[in-house]
N, C-alpha and C positions, 0 to 999 in steps of 0.2 A: 529926376535926380536932383538932390539938394546939394548945391555947391557951397553952402554956408557951413557945412560940417567938416571938421578936421579930425581925422582919426590918427591914433598912434599906429606904429607898425604892428604891434601886437593886436590891436583892435581890427586892423585891416586883415591880418592873417586869420583871426578868429571869424570875421565876417565871411571870408572866402570859404570857410569850412561849413558854414550853415547853408543848407539848401535854400533856394529861392523859388518862389512861385510867381509866374508871370502870366496874366490873362488880359486880353484886349477884347472888349465887347462893343457893340454898336451903342449901347447905353454906357456912357463914360463912367457913371457911378458904379457899375458892375465890374469895371476893369480893376486890376490890382497888380502890384509889383512889390512883393513883400518877402522878407526872410521867413522861413518856416522852422521854428524851433520845435522839432517833433519830439524827440526823446533826449532831453538834456542830460539825463543821468547816465547815458550810455555813449561811449565814444563812437564817432561816425564809423570808424573802421571795424567796430565790433558788431554792427548790424548786418544781418543776412539780407539778401535781395527780397526775401519774403516779408521780412519785418519792414523794410523800406516801403515796399508796395502797399502793405497793410496800412501803415501810418498815413501815407499820402492819399490812399483811397478814402480814409476817414475824413480828411479835409475836404475832398471833393464831394463826398456825400453830405457833410454838414452844410457846405455852401449851397448845394443844390436844394436841400431841405429848407433853407432860409428863404428861398424863392417860392416855395409852395404855399398855397392857401390851406385853410383848415379842412378842406374836402379831399386833399390828395396826399399820397405817400410816395416814397421813393421805391423804385424797382429798377432792375437792370434788364437790358436787352442784350442778347448775345450777338455781338457784331460779327459779321461774316458767317452767320449760321441761321437756320430757320427753326432753332430750338425754342423760340418764343421768348416770353418775358417772365422774370421771377420777381415777386415782391420780396424785398430784402428784409429778413427777420433776424439775421445774424451774419457775422463775418469772422474769419480767423485766418491764421497762417500756421504753417508747419515748416520750421527751418529745415533746410536753408532756402527752399525755392518754391513752395506751394502756398497759394492763397485759396481760401475756401469761402463760398457764399452759401447761406442756408435760407430757405424760404418756402414759398408756395407759388405754384404756377397759376395760369388762368383758370384751370379746372379745380383749384384749391388743393391739388395734390402736393404732398411734401416733396421738395426737391433740394438737392445739394449739388453745387458746382465745385469741382476740385480742379484748379487750373495752375499750371506752371507759370511762373512770373514772366518767362520769355514769350508766352502765348496770351498774356493778359490783354484783353481787348474787349471792353464792355461799354455799353451805352446806358447812362442813367436816364430813367424815364419817370414821369409822373403818372401814377395810377389813382383812380378814385379810391378813397379809403374804404376799408371793409365795412359792409353795412352794419354788422353787429358791434362796431367800435364807435364809442362816443367821440373820442379824439383821435386824430391821426397818429400813427406811431412814428417816432423820430429816432431811428436806429443810429444815425450819425452821432447824436449827442450821447446816447448810451455807450457807444463804442469809445468816445473820447473820455467819458467818465470812468470807464474801465481802465484806460491807460493811466489816468490820474490816480486811481486806487492802487495801481501797481507802482506808484512812485515815479511815474514818467510824466512828461509834460507834452501837451499838444497845444501849441500857442503860435499863431501866425504873427503876432505883434509883440515880440519880446521887448521888455523895457531895459 
């Protein structure tokens, strides 16, 4: 916490409305405590639970992908289930309360997970990249680029 910064009442009120992401890791450099300016063009109260979950998942996926080497891609494991692992190839939401993941399973079969936000409980995993792929796929960055094309902002460090 920086005690050298003085905020006006309006700045303090605005800062309280911006969601915050807080992580603590054994590696101090991986820890963070940052405001997350997810979709600045849309008022906070106008977002559905599905949109909130979708935007925050993008941040988690991007951060996870930044830790991967060039031989691995992001996948999700289904927490609390023996359904296996899905290589994430797409993600979406259906207002007001559904988040969807698209991808392939360990047998390369096409799969889609449709999940209510109240049941959202996934584990990000690193899988070796697909053999026929020259470079690993980075879905988190494509998802963030899609938000930007829609005129939305996905920025953990607003200026």
